[in-house]
N, C-alpha and C positions, 0 to 999 in steps of 0.2 A: 382597397386599402395597403396601402405603406405596412413594408414587418418594421415593427415596433423593436429600437437595438434595446440593449440588456440596459438595466436601470447603473449608472456612474457609481463605484463606490460613494459610500455617504462619510467616509474619509477625506474621498478627495474634495467634490464640493454638496451644495445644501441640495437636495430635489431645484430642478430646473422646469421651470412653464412647458409641460409638453405641448411643442404647436407640429408636434410627428401628423395631425388631424386638423389642429382647429387654424395652423397655420395653410394649408392650404383653403380653407375657407377663407382667408384675408380677401383672395381676389375675386369671390366668389358674393360674396355676402356684405361690399364692401366701395364703394366709387376709384375707379382704377385710378392711381398718382403717378399721371406719365411724368420720369426723367428727364430732367429739362436744366438740372443742375447748377438747383437752388434751393434745393433743400434743406429745411428750419428746425427745430428742436422745440417744443415747450417755451423754451431761455433764448430762445435767436441766434443758435447755436448754428453755425454752416457742418454739413460733413464734409470734410475735407481728409481725413486719414485711417485709410486700413490696414491695422495691424491684423494677420492671418496665422492663426498656430498651425503646423505643418504636423507636431507631432506633437503626445505629449508624452515621450521619454527623451531620460537625460541619462549620457556616461557620467557626471555630475553628483553630489550631496547639497551642497548646498546648503546647513541650515533655516538662511530663511527661506531656504524654495524649496527643499523637496527633503527635509528631513530622511535618513537612511533611519529610523527608527520607525519610520511609517511608510514609506518609498524603498519597501525592502525590497526581496530576490521573490517574495510572494504576491509582489502588488498587482493585483487584475487591471494590468493598464486596455486600451482599448481592441476589442481584436478590430484586422483589419478591415474587413468589410465594413465595420462600423466611420472609417476615418472615409471623408473625401475627396475621389479622388482627385489629379491635376486637373482632368476634366471639367470637370463641377466645380470646381475652387476657380479655374479661369473665368467660365462663367457667372459666377455671379459677381466676381471679382470685377467684370466689366462692366454691371450690373451699376455697381458700383460704384465706377464710372464715371456712368451716364447720370449720376445723379451728384457728382463736384468734387470727388474723392481726387484727389491728382499726389499722393501720395498713400505705397503697398510692401508694408515691412512686412517680412517677414520672420517667424517669431518658433516659440516648444513650447517646455524643452528644448531639446538641443535641435535645429532645422535640419544640421547637418549630417544629423541622424536618419533623415528621409531620404528615403531611396531616391536613384535618379533626378534627385531635385534640381540638376540644371537644365531638364529637363522641363518641370516648371517655371523654371526664373524664363526662357526659351520663349513661354506660353503667356508670361504676362508681359514680358518687352514688349510683346506685338503690340497689345492692347494699345488705342489710345480716347486722349478722352474726346466731350465733344467738338473740344475744336483743334482733331488731326496732333496735339503736342500728346508723346512718350509719356505712361508714370512715372512720378519718383520712386524709382525702386530701391531698396534697400536689405539688408538682414541682420539679425541680433544674435551672433552664438558668445558660447564659452571658450573659441580660441582652438579647441583642444585638438578640430581636423581638416583648421582654417589653413594648416602652411599645406598640406598635400588637395589641396580644393578648390585655392585662392587661386590659380587660372583658369580653371574650370568653370570657377560662375560669374567674374569677370566677361569669359569669354563669350558666356550664354545671353547676357545683357545686364546684370549685378552690377549698381551703378555706386552704391554706398554698405558700408558692413560697421557696424556695433559689436564691440568685444567688451565683455565682462570681465573685469578682472579687478579683483578688489585689492590685491597688496604686492611685492613684491619681495619683501620675504617671504625664502621659499617654505620657512616651518609654516609659517601663520594662515602664506596659501594653503598648502595641503591640507592643514586643519581647514581649512574654511570646507574648501571643496571635499575636502572627508573623504576621498578615495585616496589621498597619496600622486595627484596629478602635479608635477613638477611646472614653477611658473617656468620655467625657460624652452616649453614646449608650445606656453603661449604667448610668449615676447617674439618664437621662430614666428607663430603665426598671422602675428601682427606686421612683422618685416615681411613676411613673404602676401599681404592682404595688399599692402603696399606697391611694390615692387611689381605685383599684380594691375597696379593703377585704378585698385579700390581708392586711394585716397587722395586722387586726385580733388580738388577745389575744395579741400577741408573735410570731405570726405571720408572720412579716418576717425570712430571716435573709443574711447575707452570708457567705460563705466566703473564708476566703485562704488556698490554700497559701502556705508560708513559705517559701525555696529562700537558704540560703543562699549569699548571693554573687551572688544578685541581684534577692532586692525587701524583703530585711529589713528595710533604712530604711523603708519603708511603712509597719511597723505601727502607731509614736503615728501617721502623719497619718489612717493608717485611724481607728482609737480616737477619736481629735478629731474628724474627718470623724460617724460613727456614732452617736456618743455624744449621747444627749438624743432622739434622733429616728425613737426607735418601732424602730429596729432591731436588733436584735442577732447580731453580730463575731463569728465565730468560726474560729483560725487554726489551720489542720493543720499538721502534721508533710510531707516532704513524703515522698513511699512507695511500696516499694520493687513499685509494681504493675505488671503484664504483663510483657512483657520486649525491649522500645524506648525507654526511657523513660532509661535510661542510667545510673537510679540507683546513689548511696556514699553512705557513708554519712556523709562527710564534709561533705554538701552538707545535711545535717538538721539544724536548727535545733531544739531540745528546749523541747518547752510551757514547761516549770521558767524557764528564759530569756527565752520570752514572758514570761511573768507577772513575772517580776522588772523588763524594762524597762518596760511595760504601767507598775509598782506604782512607778518614779519620777514621776510626772507624776500618775497618777490613784490614788488609794486604795479599794480594794479588798477584798470580802469575802468568802471560798468561800460558796456557797452550794448548796442539796439538789439532788441531781437531780431532774429532774421529772418524768422516767417510765424506772420496772424498763425495764435494758439502753440506759440514751441512750447515747450514746456521746462525750458531751464534757461538762468537767469547769466549771459555771457554776457563774463570779466576776461580785459586782453592783457599782456601781461606790458607793461609798460619801458621804451628806452631811460635812457638819462633826461630824455627835453619832457617826460611822465606824458608823452602820448606813447600809443597803444605800438608794436611790433609785428607788423604781419608774419616775420620772419619766426620768432620768439614762440606764435599760437596765442591760444587762451583756453581759458578752464569755464566750464559751468557747476550748476547746483542746477541743481530737482527737489526743490522744498515742499514734499505733498503734503509733509504733514505739519509742518510751521507756518508753512507761505502757500495758500489753497491755491489753487491753480483751475478750479471747476469753471470761473464765469467762457473761459474760450474757449473751454475742452469741444476738442473739434474732432474727437476720436472716437471710430466700431469696431471689433474687435472680432475675427471667426475664428470660433474652438476648431480642433481637430476634428470633431464629426456632425458641423455645419452649424453650430450654436453660435450666434447672433448677442455679444453681450453689449452692454452701450458704456458700462463703465469698470474700472478696472477692481471695485471692492463689489460687481457689483451679485446680487443671489439670485438672482434669474437671469435664465438663458431662451432666445427667442428660433426653434427651431429652421433656417432653410433649408434643411436636408430633404424635411420632409416633404417640400415644394418641388423641391432639383427633380424627386426620384418619384414625382406621381407625377409626372409629364406634365406642369403652371411651364404657359409661356413667359417667354424673357419680358412679357408687359408687367405678367401678372408673378415674379419674381421682381421687377422692378418697382413694384408697385406695393409689394410687401414689405419689401425696404423700406420702403415711402411713409408705410404705416408706422413699418417702429421706431424711428430716428422724428418724427414728428408727434409722435408719442410720448417722446422721451424729456422728462426730468432731474436727472443722476445731479448729485453734490455732490457726492457722501465729503468727499473730502474739508467742505464750508460747512457743513452741519455738525463734522467731529470736530474740532476747532469749538465752535463751541457750548459743546456737552462738559460733564465731569469727569475728570479723570478712568472712576468707575464706571462709568459707563462704555467707555471706549476699552475694558478690558476684554480680554478672552472668553471671558466666562459669562459677560453682560452680554457679548454683540451676538444676530444672527451667524451660525455659517455661509460662508462666503466662498465664490469657484477658486481656488488655487492657482493662482501665479502659474503655473508646470505648465497648465490645460489649456491656457488662453493666453501664454504671454507674459510681460510688461508690459 
């Protein structure tokens, strides 16, 4: 019998589905699903994107993700033995690639806190899809450690990086990260990433979570700063992820208003999605002729609250301890670590992934849009997995 890890603290996530034993029985009691690169869920959505959380720790305490009053010095993070090893992560990722995944994003917590992360990147970069292509390998970070790690990450095989940055005003940024971290150090990390080659072909992105009443006045300064610098800036609506960030709809600034504000200063033209299932709506900076000027770059908006994009969501998330989540707003996970550590073959592991995805019908954001405001208040919703546990 596989050893059971300690139950996650109640203030991190709700109790997940315990697949430590039942997961192992998937391969024994259900027909094997071979990996043929054509896996689809109940809503006919393909599996194309895998987001892997490599740590549940972070050195920031952003109020919308890991508020300090919950994630304090006494918070019981996962013990090292509970975390998937690099070898286990790589083995799981290989089976996801066999089922059709083309992009792998490393997240956290703050992924650069995971010791020797470059070794994992090397291992993932060596994987191949069924048609012989390497995965699109990217990473999301708060940028605090990026200045000194960017060259090694690029050398290991990382192709792209997304940096979370919620404003240029140093006082606002220090207040939002709640650990008094200076914005200048994050900007230095972005420059280092670009110098290391992580910004090639539009691969360098900056994500800004917009919270009404907190940092909406930073929208235009952020656009002015990154326009023409080879960085794609994306504005994200403040989301009701997890159960600890005190979300309320009044603090959501709709993306349509963000675009209207940008247009007061910059002419913009709509751009087509770069790939199926892309979460961001793209807008290009226009030249005097009203045409997109690639040298000026682009911005994007991610509108998961006001314009749900569940209908073509193709993402699965693998938690730090091997739980698969099928939605950012999920309240249940499916345990693959139990399979990995109980001797399951690759075929059995791939089959378990197939059954998990084929049973998927998640569309939380679409359902939320049809509910009255009181139904989505934190006190009236079930506890959901925290963003710091599975990444954004």
